[in-house]
C-alpha positions as CSV (number, residue, x, y, z in Angstrom):
1,M,1.0,-57.9,-26.4
2,K,1.1,-60.8,-24.0
3,Q,-1.7,-61.1,-21.5
4,V,-0.7,-59.8,-18.1
5,T,-1.1,-61.9,-14.9
6,K,-2.2,-60.6,-11.6
7,Q,1.2,-60.4,-10.2
8,H,2.3,-58.1,-13.1
9,R,-0.6,-55.6,-12.9
10,R,1.6,-52.9,-11.3
11,G,4.0,-53.2,-14.3
12,K,1.0,-53.0,-16.6
13,R,-0.1,-49.7,-15.1
14,S,3.4,-48.3,-15.3
15,R,3.7,-49.3,-19.0
16,R,0.4,-47.6,-19.7
17,A,1.5,-44.4,-18.1
18,S,4.8,-44.6,-20.0
19,T,2.9,-45.1,-23.2
20,T,0.5,-42.3,-22.6
21,S,3.3,-39.9,-21.8
22,R,5.3,-41.0,-24.9
23,L,2.3,-40.6,-27.2
24,S,1.5,-37.2,-25.7
25,K,5.0,-36.0,-26.2
26,R,5.0,-37.3,-29.8
27,L,1.7,-35.6,-30.6
28,A,2.9,-32.3,-29.2
29,V,6.2,-32.5,-31.0
30,L,4.6,-33.2,-34.3
31,L,1.9,-30.5,-33.9
32,V,4.6,-27.9,-33.1
33,S,7.0,-29.0,-35.8
34,M,4.4,-29.1,-38.6
35,G,2.7,-26.0,-37.5
36,T,-0.9,-24.8,-37.9
37,V,-1.6,-23.0,-41.1
38,V,-4.4,-21.1,-42.8
39,G,-4.4,-23.8,-45.6
40,L,-3.4,-27.0,-43.7
41,A,-0.4,-29.0,-42.5
42,G,0.7,-32.6,-42.4
43,V,2.9,-35.7,-42.0
44,S,2.4,-39.2,-43.5
45,A,0.2,-42.3,-43.5
46,V,-2.0,-44.9,-45.3
47,A,-5.3,-47.1,-45.2
48,V,-7.9,-49.0,-42.8
49,A,-10.6,-51.5,-41.6
50,T,-14.4,-51.8,-41.5
51,L,-17.5,-52.3,-39.3
52,H,-18.3,-55.9,-40.2
53,A,-14.8,-57.4,-39.7
54,R,-13.0,-59.8,-37.4
55,P,-9.5,-58.7,-36.2
56,T,-6.8,-61.3,-35.8
57,T,-3.0,-61.0,-35.1
58,H,0.5,-62.7,-35.1
59,A,4.3,-62.5,-34.8
60,V,7.3,-62.0,-37.1
61,E,10.0,-64.4,-38.1
62,N,13.5,-63.8,-39.3
63,G,14.0,-64.0,-43.1
64,P,16.9,-62.9,-45.4
65,T,19.8,-61.2,-43.7
66,S,21.3,-57.8,-44.8
67,I,22.5,-57.6,-48.4
68,G,24.9,-54.7,-48.0
69,T,25.9,-51.7,-45.8
70,W,23.9,-48.5,-46.0
71,V,26.1,-45.4,-45.9
72,V,24.7,-42.0,-45.3
73,P,24.7,-40.3,-48.7
74,H,26.6,-37.1,-49.1
75,G,24.2,-34.2,-48.4
76,E,21.8,-36.3,-46.2
77,T,23.6,-36.1,-42.9
78,N,21.2,-33.5,-41.5
79,A,17.9,-35.1,-42.7
80,P,15.4,-34.5,-40.0
81,V,14.3,-37.3,-37.6
82,M,10.5,-37.4,-37.8
83,A,8.4,-39.6,-35.5
84,T,5.5,-41.5,-36.8
85,S,2.6,-41.3,-34.4
86,G,1.8,-44.8,-33.2
87,G,4.9,-46.2,-34.8
88,A,8.6,-46.8,-34.0
89,S,10.4,-44.8,-31.2
90,V,13.7,-45.1,-29.4
91,G,13.4,-48.3,-27.3
92,N,10.3,-49.5,-29.0
93,G,10.5,-51.1,-32.4
94,S,7.3,-51.0,-34.5
95,F,5.9,-50.7,-38.0
96,N,5.1,-47.3,-39.4
97,A,3.2,-48.2,-42.5
98,V,1.8,-51.2,-44.4
99,S,0.8,-51.9,-48.0
100,C,-1.1,-55.0,-49.4
101,P,-1.0,-55.3,-53.2
102,S,-3.2,-58.4,-53.0
103,A,-5.5,-60.2,-50.6
104,T,-2.6,-62.3,-49.4
105,E,0.6,-60.3,-49.9
106,C,1.5,-57.5,-47.6
107,V,4.6,-55.5,-46.7
108,A,5.2,-53.5,-43.6
109,V,8.1,-51.1,-42.8
110,G,9.2,-49.2,-39.7
111,G,12.1,-49.1,-37.3
112,D,13.6,-51.2,-34.6
113,A,14.4,-50.1,-31.0
114,G,17.4,-48.2,-32.3
115,L,15.4,-46.7,-35.2
116,N,17.2,-48.8,-37.8
117,G,15.0,-49.6,-40.7
118,V,12.9,-52.8,-40.7
119,A,10.8,-54.4,-43.4
120,S,8.6,-57.5,-43.2
121,T,6.5,-59.5,-45.6
122,S,3.3,-61.5,-45.1
123,S,1.9,-64.1,-47.5
124,D,-1.4,-64.7,-45.7
125,G,-3.0,-61.2,-45.7
126,G,-1.2,-59.8,-42.6
127,S,-1.6,-62.8,-40.3
128,T,2.0,-63.8,-40.0
129,W,5.2,-61.9,-40.9
130,T,8.7,-62.7,-42.0
131,Q,11.6,-60.2,-41.7
132,G,12.9,-58.9,-45.0
133,G,16.5,-58.1,-45.9
134,L,17.5,-54.4,-45.8
135,E,21.0,-53.1,-46.2
136,E,22.7,-53.0,-42.8
137,N,22.2,-49.8,-40.9
138,E,19.4,-48.6,-43.2
139,P,17.6,-45.9,-41.2
140,E,14.0,-46.0,-40.1
141,L,11.4,-46.3,-43.0
142,N,8.3,-44.2,-42.8
143,A,6.1,-45.3,-45.7
144,V,5.7,-48.0,-48.3
145,D,3.6,-48.6,-51.4
146,C,3.5,-51.8,-53.5
147,P,1.8,-51.3,-56.9
148,S,2.3,-55.0,-57.6
149,T,3.0,-58.2,-55.8
150,T,6.7,-57.9,-56.8
151,L,7.5,-54.2,-56.8
152,C,7.5,-52.2,-53.5
153,V,9.0,-48.8,-52.8
154,A,9.6,-47.5,-49.3
155,V,10.9,-44.2,-48.1
156,G,12.5,-42.8,-45.0
157,Q,15.3,-40.6,-43.5
158,G,17.8,-39.6,-46.2
159,G,16.5,-41.8,-49.1
160,A,14.4,-44.6,-50.5
161,V,14.6,-48.3,-50.9
162,Q,13.2,-50.6,-53.6
163,S,12.3,-54.2,-53.7
164,N,11.6,-56.3,-56.9
165,D,10.7,-59.5,-55.1
166,G,7.7,-58.5,-53.0
167,G,9.7,-57.1,-50.1
168,Q,12.0,-59.9,-49.3
169,L,15.2,-58.1,-50.3
170,W,15.7,-54.3,-50.7
171,T,18.2,-52.0,-52.4
172,S,18.9,-48.4,-51.3
173,V,18.5,-45.7,-53.9
174,S,19.6,-42.1,-53.7
175,I,17.4,-39.0,-54.0
176,P,18.3,-35.6,-55.6
177,T,17.5,-33.3,-52.6
178,D,19.7,-32.7,-49.6
179,N,18.9,-33.4,-46.0
180,T,15.5,-34.9,-46.8
181,T,13.3,-37.2,-44.8
182,L,10.6,-38.7,-46.9
183,L,7.3,-39.4,-45.1
184,G,4.9,-40.6,-47.7
185,V,4.9,-42.4,-51.0
186,S,2.3,-43.4,-53.6
187,C,2.8,-45.6,-56.7
188,P,-0.3,-45.7,-58.9
189,T,1.5,-47.8,-61.4
190,T,4.7,-49.9,-61.5
191,S,6.5,-47.1,-63.2
192,L,5.2,-43.9,-61.5
193,C,5.9,-43.1,-57.9
194,V,5.5,-39.8,-56.0
195,S,7.0,-39.2,-52.6
196,A,6.6,-36.4,-50.1
197,G,8.7,-35.2,-47.2
198,V,10.6,-32.5,-45.3
199,S,14.0,-30.9,-45.1
200,P,15.3,-28.1,-42.7
201,G,13.4,-24.9,-43.5
202,T,14.3,-21.3,-43.6
203,A,10.9,-19.7,-43.1
204,G,9.7,-22.4,-40.6
205,P,10.8,-25.6,-38.9
206,F,10.7,-27.6,-42.1
207,A,10.5,-27.0,-45.9
208,G,8.4,-29.4,-48.0
209,E,9.9,-31.8,-50.6
210,L,8.2,-33.6,-53.4
211,L,9.9,-36.2,-55.6
212,V,8.8,-38.1,-58.7
213,S,10.0,-41.4,-60.2
214,S,9.1,-42.7,-63.6
215,D,11.0,-46.0,-63.3
216,G,9.4,-47.6,-60.3
217,G,11.6,-45.9,-57.6
218,T,15.0,-46.5,-59.2
219,T,15.7,-42.8,-59.9
220,W,14.0,-39.7,-58.6
221,T,13.6,-36.1,-59.9
222,V,12.4,-32.8,-58.4
223,P,9.1,-31.5,-59.9
224,T,7.9,-28.0,-60.2
225,V,6.3,-26.8,-56.9
226,P,5.1,-23.5,-55.5
227,A,7.7,-21.2,-54.0
228,S,8.4,-21.3,-50.2
229,L,6.8,-24.7,-49.9
230,G,6.0,-25.7,-46.3
231,A,6.2,-29.2,-44.8
232,I,4.6,-32.0,-46.7
233,G,4.0,-35.4,-45.2
234,S,1.4,-37.4,-47.1
235,V,0.6,-38.1,-50.7
236,D,-1.9,-40.2,-52.6
237,C,-2.2,-40.7,-56.4
238,P,-5.5,-42.5,-57.3
239,T,-4.6,-42.4,-61.0
240,S,-1.4,-41.9,-63.0
241,K,-2.3,-38.2,-63.5
242,F,-4.2,-37.0,-60.4
243,C,-2.2,-36.7,-57.1
244,V,-2.8,-34.9,-53.8
245,A,-0.2,-34.0,-51.2
246,V,-0.9,-32.5,-47.8
247,G,1.3,-30.6,-45.4
248,A,1.7,-26.9,-44.9
249,S,-0.4,-26.6,-48.0
250,I,-2.8,-28.8,-50.0
251,L,-1.1,-29.5,-53.3
252,V,-2.7,-31.0,-56.4
253,S,-1.1,-32.4,-59.5
254,T,-2.9,-33.3,-62.7
255,N,0.1,-34.5,-64.7
256,G,1.5,-37.3,-62.6
257,G,3.4,-35.2,-60.1
258,K,5.4,-33.2,-62.7
259,S,4.0,-29.9,-61.4
260,W,1.9,-28.9,-58.4
261,T,-0.7,-26.2,-57.6
262,A,-1.5,-25.0,-54.1
263,K,-5.1,-25.1,-52.9
264,T,-6.8,-23.5,-49.9
265,V,-9.7,-24.3,-47.6
266,A,-12.4,-21.7,-47.0
267,G,-11.9,-20.5,-43.4
268,G,-8.7,-22.5,-43.1
269,T,-8.1,-25.7,-41.1
270,G,-5.6,-27.2,-38.7
271,V,-2.9,-29.8,-39.0
272,L,-3.6,-32.5,-41.6
273,R,-1.4,-35.5,-41.5
274,S,-2.9,-38.1,-43.9
275,V,-4.7,-38.1,-47.3
276,S,-6.5,-40.9,-49.1
277,C,-8.6,-40.9,-52.3
278,S,-11.6,-43.2,-52.8
279,S,-11.8,-42.4,-56.5
280,A,-10.3,-40.2,-59.2
281,T,-12.3,-37.2,-57.9
282,T,-12.8,-37.8,-54.2
283,C,-10.1,-37.4,-51.5
284,V,-10.2,-37.1,-47.7
285,A,-7.5,-35.6,-45.5
286,I,-7.4,-35.7,-41.7
287,G,-5.3,-34.5,-38.9
288,P,-5.1,-34.3,-35.1
289,N,-6.5,-31.3,-33.1
290,P,-4.1,-30.0,-30.4
291,G,-7.1,-28.7,-28.6
292,V,-7.5,-32.2,-27.1
293,A,-4.9,-31.1,-24.4
294,Q,-7.6,-28.8,-23.0
295,N,-10.8,-30.5,-24.2
296,A,-11.2,-34.3,-24.3
297,A,-14.2,-33.9,-26.6
298,A,-12.2,-32.0,-29.3
299,S,-12.7,-33.2,-32.8
300,A,-10.0,-34.0,-35.5
301,F,-9.6,-31.8,-38.5
302,E,-10.9,-33.0,-41.9
303,V,-11.1,-31.6,-45.4
304,V,-12.6,-33.1,-48.5
305,T,-12.6,-32.7,-52.3
306,T,-15.2,-34.2,-54.6
307,N,-14.0,-32.5,-57.8
308,A,-10.5,-33.9,-58.3
309,G,-8.9,-31.3,-56.0
310,A,-10.3,-28.2,-57.6
311,S,-11.9,-27.1,-54.3
312,W,-11.8,-28.3,-50.7
313,S,-14.2,-27.9,-47.8
314,S,-14.0,-28.7,-44.1
315,V,-16.1,-31.6,-42.7
316,A,-17.0,-32.1,-39.0
317,T,-15.7,-35.2,-37.3
318,P,-17.1,-36.9,-34.2
319,A,-16.4,-35.6,-30.7
320,A,-13.3,-37.1,-29.0
321,S,-11.7,-37.9,-32.3
322,A,-8.9,-35.3,-31.9
323,T,-6.0,-37.8,-32.2
324,L,-6.9,-39.2,-35.6
325,D,-3.6,-39.6,-37.6
326,V,-4.3,-41.8,-40.6
327,V,-7.1,-42.3,-43.1
328,A,-7.7,-44.9,-45.8
329,C,-10.5,-44.9,-48.4
330,T,-11.7,-47.5,-50.8
331,S,-14.8,-47.2,-53.0
332,G,-17.6,-46.1,-50.8
333,V,-15.9,-46.4,-47.5
334,C,-13.2,-44.5,-45.5
335,D,-11.6,-45.6,-42.2
336,A,-9.6,-43.4,-39.9
337,A,-7.6,-44.2,-36.7
338,G,-5.2,-42.6,-34.2
339,S,-3.6,-42.9,-30.8
340,A,-4.7,-43.0,-27.2
341,F,-4.1,-39.8,-25.4
342,N,-4.4,-38.9,-21.7
343,G,-6.5,-41.8,-20.8
344,L,-8.7,-41.6,-23.9
345,P,-8.9,-44.7,-26.1
346,A,-7.5,-44.7,-29.6
347,P,-10.2,-43.5,-32.0
348,Y,-11.1,-45.9,-34.8
349,L,-13.9,-44.7,-37.1
350,V,-15.6,-45.8,-40.3
351,G,-17.5,-43.5,-42.7
352,T,-18.5,-43.0,-46.3
353,G,-16.1,-42.8,-49.2
354,S,-16.4,-39.0,-49.1
355,G,-15.3,-38.9,-45.4
356,G,-18.7,-38.3,-43.8
357,S,-21.2,-40.0,-41.5
358,W,-18.4,-41.3,-39.2
359,T,-19.2,-43.9,-36.6
360,T,-17.0,-45.8,-34.1
361,N,-15.8,-49.2,-35.4
362,P,-16.5,-51.6,-32.5
363,N,-14.6,-54.5,-34.0
364,I,-11.0,-53.2,-33.2
365,P,-9.4,-54.8,-30.1
366,T,-9.6,-52.4,-27.1
367,S,-6.0,-53.3,-26.3
368,V,-4.8,-51.3,-29.4
369,T,-3.5,-48.0,-28.2
370,A,-2.2,-46.5,-31.4
371,V,-2.5,-47.0,-35.2
372,S,0.4,-45.9,-37.4
373,G,-0.5,-47.4,-40.8
374,L,-3.6,-48.9,-42.5
375,T,-4.4,-50.4,-45.9
376,C,-7.6,-51.8,-47.4
377,L,-8.2,-53.7,-50.6
378,S,-12.0,-53.5,-50.0
379,A,-14.5,-52.3,-47.4
380,S,-14.2,-55.6,-45.5
381,D,-10.5,-56.7,-46.0
382,C,-8.0,-54.5,-44.2
383,V,-4.8,-54.6,-42.3
384,F,-3.6,-52.0,-39.8
385,V,-0.3,-51.8,-37.8
386,G,0.4,-49.9,-34.6
387,Q,0.9,-50.5,-30.9
388,S,-0.6,-52.2,-27.9
389,G,1.0,-50.4,-25.0
390,N,4.7,-50.6,-25.9
391,D,4.3,-53.7,-28.1
392,P,3.9,-53.6,-31.9
393,V,0.7,-55.1,-33.3
394,S,-0.9,-56.1,-36.6
395,V,-4.6,-56.5,-36.9
396,T,-6.3,-58.0,-39.9
397,T,-10.0,-57.8,-40.6
398,S,-12.3,-59.8,-42.9
399,S,-16.0,-59.7,-43.7
400,G,-18.4,-61.1,-41.1
401,G,-18.0,-62.0,-37.5
402,A,-17.7,-59.9,-34.3
403,G,-14.4,-58.4,-33.3
404,V,-12.1,-60.4,-31.0
405,D,-9.5,-59.0,-28.7
406,N,-6.6,-61.4,-29.4
407,P,-3.2,-61.5,-27.7
408,V,-0.5,-60.2,-30.1
409,G,3.1,-61.2,-30.5
410,S,6.1,-58.9,-31.2
411,L,6.3,-58.0,-34.8
412,V,9.9,-56.7,-35.2
413,R,13.3,-57.4,-33.9
414,A,14.7,-54.9,-31.5
415,Q,18.2,-55.0,-33.0
416,K,20.0,-54.2,-36.3
417,D,20.0,-56.6,-39.2
418,V,23.4,-58.3,-39.4
419,R,25.1,-60.1,-42.3
């Protein structure tokens, strides 16, 4: 976001009020739509940053133009429109998710001001961005994963897209379920990808959907899942066999997503919106606490497994962390972030690889008001995307140095791609 001069301070206050209202409404809608459950509930997300890191930022350039025209597939006309907290909204283009397959190559996806899909690439570790080429009128994209520097798979409303050149050009692919909005995707190998999402429900606002691809996102199949599956929004597969998905249930697969088993948490928990695994046995899931509307000191919900999903337990998070939306874990370290709410700053925490001992990360610019997506290659090299007021931001961190609050340029175009 550009620095504001004195004569524009009134506008700055107005934008902050607008942003707070927009984030508050988005949080409320998501909490109601996903529901609170005895097991847990969720929507999507990805990775983070660290305590000893220096944030930097930058803008996006136009790259390849559209390569075709996206047409709503038969059966997907009623796919739900799901907001990503801290991401794109009508009138405000932004990134919803980011994936970095190497220390230099990154891909971010989201929506423009009209919620048309956008995808951008970075060749310098998230410092500068170039617009990628999606098919014209491709809808908003909610999640992305790049298992290599060439293959990337992104998912969104009514389908998925695939890139074989590191995110420069994308091709739309169909999915086998009707009226489905995909919210999360994880590709542990260049052949296996698992995606999670929602469709209109009969027993609740939304039913959960899980899809599996064995050819790098080219084709998708429906796995075996428990009956009456509730909304699912985030998935992580730390290996080609072990996967975890969170939503109206915690689901675990030990065969690469072909079949899933529901798990419970002793005493239950609240809404969980993001899951990340630091190893083949340890995973952390977090979610916002609607109690923040009455209690500014409310804490976010968190559950953890250390035995490959066999059992889960609740973990306490710090006070005033209620708006945490995303978590990312690498070996030994987890980071979590969320959105500003009712005057409270956006929480940004760093903890152990098992999701404990959380402390505030002081190295994130105070101008950042929301985080929608995060990714880390190591404890000290991370990229996160989100918003500063109404402006999209990208913050990169690297080992050493104190945090610096840098001005940030716009990251995405506020119009459709055109051929």
